[in-house]
Biopython code that builds the backbone (N, CA, C, O; Angstrom):
import numpy as np
from Bio.PDB.StructureBuilder import StructureBuilder

atoms = [
    (1, "UNK", "N", (81.532, 146.218, 108.626)),
    (1, "UNK", "CA", (80.286, 146.697, 108.130)),
    (1, "UNK", "C", (79.710, 145.842, 106.851)),
    (1, "UNK", "O", (78.499, 145.690, 106.687)),
    (2, "UNK", "N", (80.598, 145.352, 106.049)),
    (2, "UNK", "CA", (80.169, 144.647, 104.835)),
    (2, "UNK", "C", (79.417, 143.197, 105.333)),
    (2, "UNK", "O", (78.440, 142.731, 104.747)),
    (3, "UNK", "N", (79.996, 142.637, 106.409)),
    (3, "UNK", "CA", (79.436, 141.476, 106.940)),
    (3, "UNK", "C", (78.027, 141.759, 107.506)),
    (3, "UNK", "O", (77.134, 140.933, 107.315)),
    (4, "UNK", "N", (77.817, 142.789, 108.131)),
    (4, "UNK", "CA", (76.484, 143.129, 108.625)),
    (4, "UNK", "C", (75.491, 143.301, 107.517)),
    (4, "UNK", "O", (74.363, 142.816, 107.603)),
    (5, "UNK", "N", (75.957, 144.086, 106.326)),
    (5, "UNK", "CA", (75.106, 144.295, 105.218)),
    (5, "UNK", "C", (74.757, 142.856, 104.619)),
    (5, "UNK", "O", (73.586, 142.534, 104.417)),
    (6, "UNK", "N", (75.711, 142.102, 104.376)),
    (6, "UNK", "CA", (75.561, 140.749, 103.864)),
    (6, "UNK", "C", (74.538, 139.897, 104.578)),
    (6, "UNK", "O", (73.710, 139.214, 103.975)),
    (7, "UNK", "N", (74.642, 139.974, 105.961)),
    (7, "UNK", "CA", (73.808, 139.261, 106.894)),
    (7, "UNK", "C", (72.373, 139.591, 106.659)),
    (7, "UNK", "O", (71.498, 138.736, 106.516)),
    (8, "UNK", "N", (72.164, 140.983, 106.624)),
    (8, "UNK", "CA", (70.818, 141.453, 106.381)),
    (8, "UNK", "C", (70.132, 141.140, 104.954)),
    (8, "UNK", "O", (68.929, 140.927, 104.802)),
    (9, "UNK", "N", (71.047, 141.151, 103.999)),
    (9, "UNK", "CA", (70.587, 140.746, 102.589)),
    (9, "UNK", "C", (70.177, 139.348, 102.729)),
    (9, "UNK", "O", (69.045, 139.020, 102.372)),
    (10, "UNK", "N", (71.012, 138.478, 103.226)),
    (10, "UNK", "CA", (70.726, 137.025, 103.378)),
    (10, "UNK", "C", (69.412, 136.714, 104.056)),
    (10, "UNK", "O", (68.705, 135.796, 103.639)),
    (11, "UNK", "N", (69.073, 137.446, 105.078)),
    (11, "UNK", "CA", (67.818, 137.314, 105.752)),
    (11, "UNK", "C", (66.591, 137.713, 104.898)),
    (11, "UNK", "O", (65.544, 137.067, 104.941)),
    (12, "UNK", "N", (66.752, 138.723, 104.179)),
    (12, "UNK", "CA", (65.703, 139.219, 103.276)),
    (12, "UNK", "C", (65.322, 138.231, 102.079)),
    (12, "UNK", "O", (64.163, 138.041, 101.711)),
    (13, "UNK", "N", (66.327, 137.694, 101.583)),
    (13, "UNK", "CA", (66.153, 136.692, 100.411)),
    (13, "UNK", "C", (65.163, 135.666, 100.905)),
    (13, "UNK", "O", (65.288, 135.126, 102.003)),
    (14, "UNK", "N", (64.179, 135.411, 100.069)),
    (14, "UNK", "CA", (63.101, 134.545, 100.397)),
    (14, "UNK", "C", (63.358, 133.227, 99.809)),
    (14, "UNK", "O", (63.813, 133.200, 98.666)),
    (15, "UNK", "N", (63.122, 132.095, 100.452)),
    (15, "UNK", "CA", (63.419, 130.735, 99.985)),
    (15, "UNK", "C", (64.819, 130.379, 99.991)),
    (15, "UNK", "O", (65.149, 129.319, 99.459)),
    (16, "UNK", "N", (65.634, 131.084, 100.495)),
    (16, "UNK", "CA", (67.078, 130.944, 100.653)),
    (16, "UNK", "C", (67.642, 130.834, 102.037)),
    (16, "UNK", "O", (68.834, 131.075, 102.231)),
    (17, "UNK", "N", (66.856, 130.488, 102.984)),
    (17, "UNK", "CA", (67.194, 130.601, 104.359)),
    (17, "UNK", "C", (68.105, 129.462, 104.770)),
    (17, "UNK", "O", (68.746, 129.580, 105.814)),
    (18, "UNK", "N", (68.206, 128.413, 104.062)),
    (18, "UNK", "CA", (69.018, 127.277, 104.378)),
    (18, "UNK", "C", (70.454, 127.450, 104.126)),
    (18, "UNK", "O", (70.789, 128.230, 103.234)),
    (19, "UNK", "N", (71.358, 126.806, 104.815)),
    (19, "UNK", "CA", (72.779, 126.859, 104.577)),
    (19, "UNK", "C", (73.173, 126.122, 103.405)),
    (19, "UNK", "O", (72.425, 125.208, 103.057)),
    (20, "UNK", "N", (74.262, 126.365, 102.700)),
    (20, "UNK", "CA", (74.745, 125.595, 101.630)),
    (20, "UNK", "C", (75.290, 124.374, 102.181)),
    (20, "UNK", "O", (76.028, 124.428, 103.165)),
    (21, "UNK", "N", (74.956, 123.160, 101.571)),
    (21, "UNK", "CA", (75.480, 121.951, 102.023)),
    (21, "UNK", "C", (76.707, 121.531, 101.359)),
    (21, "UNK", "O", (76.875, 121.848, 100.181)),
    (22, "UNK", "N", (77.615, 120.826, 102.013)),
    (22, "UNK", "CA", (78.773, 120.361, 101.449)),
    (22, "UNK", "C", (78.810, 118.835, 101.428)),
    (22, "UNK", "O", (78.685, 118.206, 102.479)),
    (23, "UNK", "N", (78.980, 118.227, 100.248)),
    (23, "UNK", "CA", (78.918, 116.740, 100.211)),
    (23, "UNK", "C", (80.287, 116.205, 100.670)),
    (23, "UNK", "O", (81.259, 116.958, 100.628)),
    (24, "UNK", "N", (80.399, 115.018, 101.079)),
    (24, "UNK", "CA", (81.623, 114.380, 101.495)),
    (24, "UNK", "C", (82.640, 114.147, 100.356)),
    (24, "UNK", "O", (83.819, 113.887, 100.595)),
    (25, "UNK", "N", (82.146, 114.249, 99.130)),
    (25, "UNK", "CA", (83.061, 114.048, 97.985)),
    (25, "UNK", "C", (83.839, 115.291, 97.755)),
    (25, "UNK", "O", (84.635, 115.305, 96.816)),
    (26, "UNK", "N", (83.704, 116.266, 98.460)),
    (26, "UNK", "CA", (84.620, 117.634, 98.409)),
    (26, "UNK", "C", (86.010, 117.239, 98.531)),
    (26, "UNK", "O", (86.397, 116.549, 99.474)),
    (27, "UNK", "N", (86.839, 117.690, 97.528)),
    (27, "UNK", "CA", (88.256, 117.392, 97.584)),
    (27, "UNK", "C", (89.162, 118.615, 98.264)),
    (27, "UNK", "O", (90.362, 118.492, 98.509)),
    (28, "UNK", "N", (88.417, 119.758, 98.515)),
    (28, "UNK", "CA", (89.089, 120.844, 99.128)),
    (28, "UNK", "C", (89.911, 121.680, 98.123)),
    (28, "UNK", "O", (90.894, 122.320, 98.495)),
    (29, "UNK", "N", (89.487, 121.661, 96.843)),
    (29, "UNK", "CA", (90.281, 122.229, 95.761)),
    (29, "UNK", "C", (90.290, 123.885, 96.017)),
    (29, "UNK", "O", (91.153, 124.529, 95.419)),
    (30, "UNK", "N", (89.463, 124.505, 96.786)),
    (30, "UNK", "CA", (89.396, 125.931, 97.099)),
    (30, "UNK", "C", (88.849, 126.685, 95.922)),
    (30, "UNK", "O", (88.926, 127.912, 95.983)),
    (31, "UNK", "N", (88.342, 126.172, 94.929)),
    (31, "UNK", "CA", (87.811, 127.043, 93.716)),
    (31, "UNK", "C", (86.516, 127.731, 94.255)),
    (31, "UNK", "O", (86.187, 128.804, 93.751)),
    (32, "UNK", "N", (85.730, 127.153, 95.295)),
    (32, "UNK", "CA", (84.623, 127.852, 95.906)),
    (32, "UNK", "C", (85.052, 129.035, 96.582)),
    (32, "UNK", "O", (84.517, 130.134, 96.435)),
    (33, "UNK", "N", (86.123, 128.771, 97.398)),
    (33, "UNK", "CA", (86.662, 129.793, 98.309)),
    (33, "UNK", "C", (87.203, 131.121, 97.454)),
    (33, "UNK", "O", (86.971, 132.289, 97.766)),
    (34, "UNK", "N", (87.880, 130.726, 96.448)),
    (34, "UNK", "CA", (88.352, 131.826, 95.630)),
    (34, "UNK", "C", (87.203, 132.508, 94.854)),
    (34, "UNK", "O", (87.384, 133.666, 94.475)),
    (35, "UNK", "N", (86.147, 131.944, 94.612)),
    (35, "UNK", "CA", (85.050, 132.647, 93.851)),
    (35, "UNK", "C", (84.068, 133.413, 94.778)),
    (35, "UNK", "O", (83.225, 134.197, 94.340)),
    (36, "UNK", "N", (84.250, 133.112, 96.164)),
    (36, "UNK", "CA", (83.260, 133.743, 97.100)),
    (36, "UNK", "C", (83.616, 135.223, 97.278)),
    (36, "UNK", "O", (84.738, 135.581, 97.639)),
    (37, "UNK", "N", (82.607, 136.071, 97.008)),
    (37, "UNK", "CA", (82.889, 137.534, 97.194)),
    (37, "UNK", "C", (83.009, 137.978, 98.657)),
    (37, "UNK", "O", (83.436, 139.104, 98.910)),
    (38, "UNK", "N", (82.652, 137.139, 99.613)),
    (38, "UNK", "CA", (82.883, 137.358, 100.994)),
    (38, "UNK", "C", (84.070, 136.718, 101.542)),
    (38, "UNK", "O", (84.319, 136.784, 102.746)),
    (39, "UNK", "N", (84.838, 136.081, 100.687)),
    (39, "UNK", "CA", (86.078, 135.353, 101.030)),
    (39, "UNK", "C", (85.880, 134.313, 102.155)),
    (39, "UNK", "O", (86.707, 134.126, 103.047)),
    (40, "UNK", "N", (84.725, 133.663, 102.034)),
    (40, "UNK", "CA", (84.480, 132.512, 103.143)),
    (40, "UNK", "C", (85.265, 131.314, 102.828)),
    (40, "UNK", "O", (85.265, 130.835, 101.695)),
    (41, "UNK", "N", (86.015, 130.759, 103.924)),
    (41, "UNK", "CA", (86.680, 129.496, 103.668)),
    (41, "UNK", "C", (85.760, 128.309, 103.547)),
    (41, "UNK", "O", (85.686, 127.600, 104.551)),
    (42, "UNK", "N", (85.077, 127.982, 102.540)),
    (42, "UNK", "CA", (84.087, 127.053, 102.342)),
    (42, "UNK", "C", (84.529, 125.678, 102.666)),
    (42, "UNK", "O", (83.828, 124.965, 103.385)),
    (43, "UNK", "N", (85.714, 125.243, 102.147)),
    (43, "UNK", "CA", (86.152, 123.985, 102.439)),
    (43, "UNK", "C", (86.316, 123.669, 104.020)),
    (43, "UNK", "O", (86.265, 122.513, 104.441)),
    (44, "UNK", "N", (86.508, 124.742, 104.823)),
    (44, "UNK", "CA", (86.809, 124.566, 106.219)),
    (44, "UNK", "C", (85.494, 124.112, 106.902)),
    (44, "UNK", "O", (85.568, 123.689, 108.056)),
    (45, "UNK", "N", (84.404, 124.164, 106.329)),
    (45, "UNK", "CA", (83.026, 123.794, 106.910)),
    (45, "UNK", "C", (82.686, 122.378, 106.517)),
    (45, "UNK", "O", (81.615, 121.871, 106.848)),
    (46, "UNK", "N", (83.637, 121.716, 105.781)),
    (46, "UNK", "CA", (83.283, 120.313, 105.271)),
    (46, "UNK", "C", (83.053, 119.302, 106.463)),
    (46, "UNK", "O", (82.236, 118.389, 106.342)),
    (47, "UNK", "N", (83.742, 119.474, 107.542)),
    (47, "UNK", "CA", (83.508, 118.590, 108.733)),
    (47, "UNK", "C", (82.123, 118.590, 109.359)),
    (47, "UNK", "O", (81.662, 117.615, 109.953)),
    (48, "UNK", "N", (81.455, 119.808, 109.179)),
    (48, "UNK", "CA", (79.999, 119.856, 109.653)),
    (48, "UNK", "C", (79.092, 119.687, 108.603)),
    (48, "UNK", "O", (77.894, 119.544, 108.852)),
    (49, "UNK", "N", (79.550, 119.688, 107.382)),
    (49, "UNK", "CA", (78.567, 119.370, 106.274)),
    (49, "UNK", "C", (77.821, 120.502, 105.659)),
    (49, "UNK", "O", (77.092, 120.265, 104.696)),
    (50, "UNK", "N", (77.949, 121.834, 106.174)),
    (50, "UNK", "CA", (77.252, 122.994, 105.633)),
    (50, "UNK", "C", (77.978, 124.193, 106.039)),
    (50, "UNK", "O", (78.674, 124.246, 107.053)),
    (51, "UNK", "N", (77.796, 125.163, 105.212)),
    (51, "UNK", "CA", (78.465, 126.473, 105.438)),
    (51, "UNK", "C", (77.653, 127.330, 106.431)),
    (51, "UNK", "O", (76.598, 127.880, 106.115)),
    (52, "UNK", "N", (78.239, 127.409, 107.705)),
    (52, "UNK", "CA", (77.463, 128.079, 108.721)),
    (52, "UNK", "C", (78.204, 129.474, 109.098)),
    (52, "UNK", "O", (78.675, 129.696, 110.214)),
    (53, "UNK", "N", (78.236, 130.335, 108.064)),
    (53, "UNK", "CA", (78.847, 131.541, 108.286)),
    (53, "UNK", "C", (77.722, 132.688, 107.975)),
    (53, "UNK", "O", (77.094, 132.683, 106.916)),
    (54, "UNK", "N", (77.538, 133.607, 108.929)),
    (54, "UNK", "CA", (76.650, 134.593, 108.825)),
    (54, "UNK", "C", (76.803, 135.507, 107.574)),
    (54, "UNK", "O", (75.835, 136.049, 107.041)),
    (55, "UNK", "N", (78.037, 135.636, 107.161)),
    (55, "UNK", "CA", (78.411, 136.437, 106.071)),
    (55, "UNK", "C", (78.037, 135.859, 104.672)),
    (55, "UNK", "O", (78.134, 136.568, 103.670)),
    (56, "UNK", "N", (77.655, 134.703, 104.615)),
    (56, "UNK", "CA", (77.259, 134.027, 103.356)),
    (56, "UNK", "C", (75.952, 134.677, 102.785)),
    (56, "UNK", "O", (74.898, 134.714, 103.421)),
    (57, "UNK", "N", (76.123, 135.192, 101.506)),
    (57, "UNK", "CA", (74.976, 135.922, 100.865)),
    (57, "UNK", "C", (74.164, 134.822, 100.041)),
    (57, "UNK", "O", (73.091, 135.115, 99.514)),
    (58, "UNK", "N", (74.648, 133.706, 99.962)),
    (58, "UNK", "CA", (73.958, 132.664, 99.272)),
    (58, "UNK", "C", (73.839, 133.168, 97.655)),
    (58, "UNK", "O", (72.788, 133.010, 97.033)),
    (59, "UNK", "N", (74.866, 133.702, 97.137)),
    (59, "UNK", "CA", (74.951, 134.142, 95.809)),
    (59, "UNK", "C", (75.104, 132.998, 94.881)),
    (59, "UNK", "O", (74.911, 133.232, 93.688)),
    (60, "UNK", "N", (75.397, 131.890, 95.218)),
    (60, "UNK", "CA", (75.508, 130.596, 94.392)),
    (60, "UNK", "C", (76.739, 130.534, 93.584)),
    (60, "UNK", "O", (76.878, 129.629, 92.761)),
    (61, "UNK", "N", (77.693, 131.487, 93.775)),
    (61, "UNK", "CA", (78.906, 131.553, 92.879)),
    (61, "UNK", "C", (79.744, 130.269, 93.338)),
    (61, "UNK", "O", (80.308, 129.633, 92.448)),
    (62, "UNK", "N", (79.861, 129.862, 94.604)),
    (62, "UNK", "CA", (80.604, 128.707, 94.933)),
    (62, "UNK", "C", (79.958, 127.551, 94.389)),
    (62, "UNK", "O", (80.695, 126.679, 93.927)),
    (63, "UNK", "N", (78.595, 127.363, 94.354)),
    (63, "UNK", "CA", (77.856, 126.183, 93.776)),
    (63, "UNK", "C", (78.141, 126.130, 92.336)),
    (63, "UNK", "O", (78.438, 125.042, 91.843)),
    (64, "UNK", "N", (78.087, 127.110, 91.660)),
    (64, "UNK", "CA", (78.255, 127.252, 90.094)),
    (64, "UNK", "C", (79.615, 126.807, 89.716)),
    (64, "UNK", "O", (79.826, 126.098, 88.733)),
    (65, "UNK", "N", (80.586, 127.264, 90.564)),
    (65, "UNK", "CA", (82.023, 126.942, 90.185)),
    (65, "UNK", "C", (82.588, 125.660, 90.649)),
    (65, "UNK", "O", (83.668, 125.290, 90.186)),
    (66, "UNK", "N", (81.991, 124.983, 91.479)),
    (66, "UNK", "CA", (82.370, 123.645, 92.073)),
    (66, "UNK", "C", (82.673, 122.631, 90.938)),
    (66, "UNK", "O", (81.702, 122.273, 90.272)),
    (67, "UNK", "N", (83.750, 122.178, 90.664)),
    (67, "UNK", "CA", (83.995, 121.177, 89.609)),
    (67, "UNK", "C", (83.501, 119.850, 90.009)),
    (67, "UNK", "O", (83.249, 119.060, 89.099)),
    (68, "UNK", "N", (83.313, 119.457, 91.306)),
    (68, "UNK", "CA", (82.810, 118.142, 91.527)),
    (68, "UNK", "C", (81.378, 118.205, 91.962)),
    (68, "UNK", "O", (80.830, 117.167, 92.332)),
    (69, "UNK", "N", (80.727, 119.346, 91.946)),
    (69, "UNK", "CA", (79.292, 119.537, 92.138)),
    (69, "UNK", "C", (79.070, 119.082, 93.621)),
    (69, "UNK", "O", (78.079, 118.409, 93.906)),
    (70, "UNK", "N", (79.928, 119.423, 94.500)),
    (70, "UNK", "CA", (79.800, 118.986, 95.909)),
    (70, "UNK", "C", (78.939, 119.940, 96.769)),
    (70, "UNK", "O", (78.614, 119.617, 97.911)),
    (71, "UNK", "N", (78.578, 121.096, 96.226)),
    (71, "UNK", "CA", (77.926, 122.101, 97.001)),
    (71, "UNK", "C", (76.390, 122.213, 96.529)),
    (71, "UNK", "O", (76.116, 122.121, 95.332)),
    (72, "UNK", "N", (75.461, 122.403, 97.446)),
    (72, "UNK", "CA", (73.997, 122.495, 96.913)),
    (72, "UNK", "C", (73.373, 123.093, 98.153)),
    (72, "UNK", "O", (73.873, 123.083, 99.277)),
    (73, "UNK", "N", (72.072, 123.678, 97.752)),
    (73, "UNK", "CA", (71.223, 124.160, 98.798)),
    (73, "UNK", "C", (70.437, 122.953, 99.273)),
    (73, "UNK", "O", (69.615, 123.070, 100.181)),
]
sb = StructureBuilder()
sb.init_structure("model")
sb.init_model(0)
sb.init_chain("A")
sb.init_seg("    ")
for serial, (resi, resn, name, xyz) in enumerate(atoms, 1):
    if name == "N":
        sb.init_residue(resn, " ", resi, " ")
    sb.init_atom(name, np.array(xyz, "f"), 0.0, 1.0, " ", f" {name:<3s}", serial, name[0])
structure = sb.get_structure()
């Protein structure tokens, strides 16, 4: 149920419909994963270059905590 609610909230947010992009400089430190309220394994999406998880609420916690500034909209 939490995933469904998160998906709806994400779709409602205006101007934030794009996925979070992951730069190639990501070292896989997992700080982003540990800060994610939805427990999304963000480094796992590095190979495709963006977080394509419907549960992502785009709360920006992963972007704010990334030490290498590898994540952005």
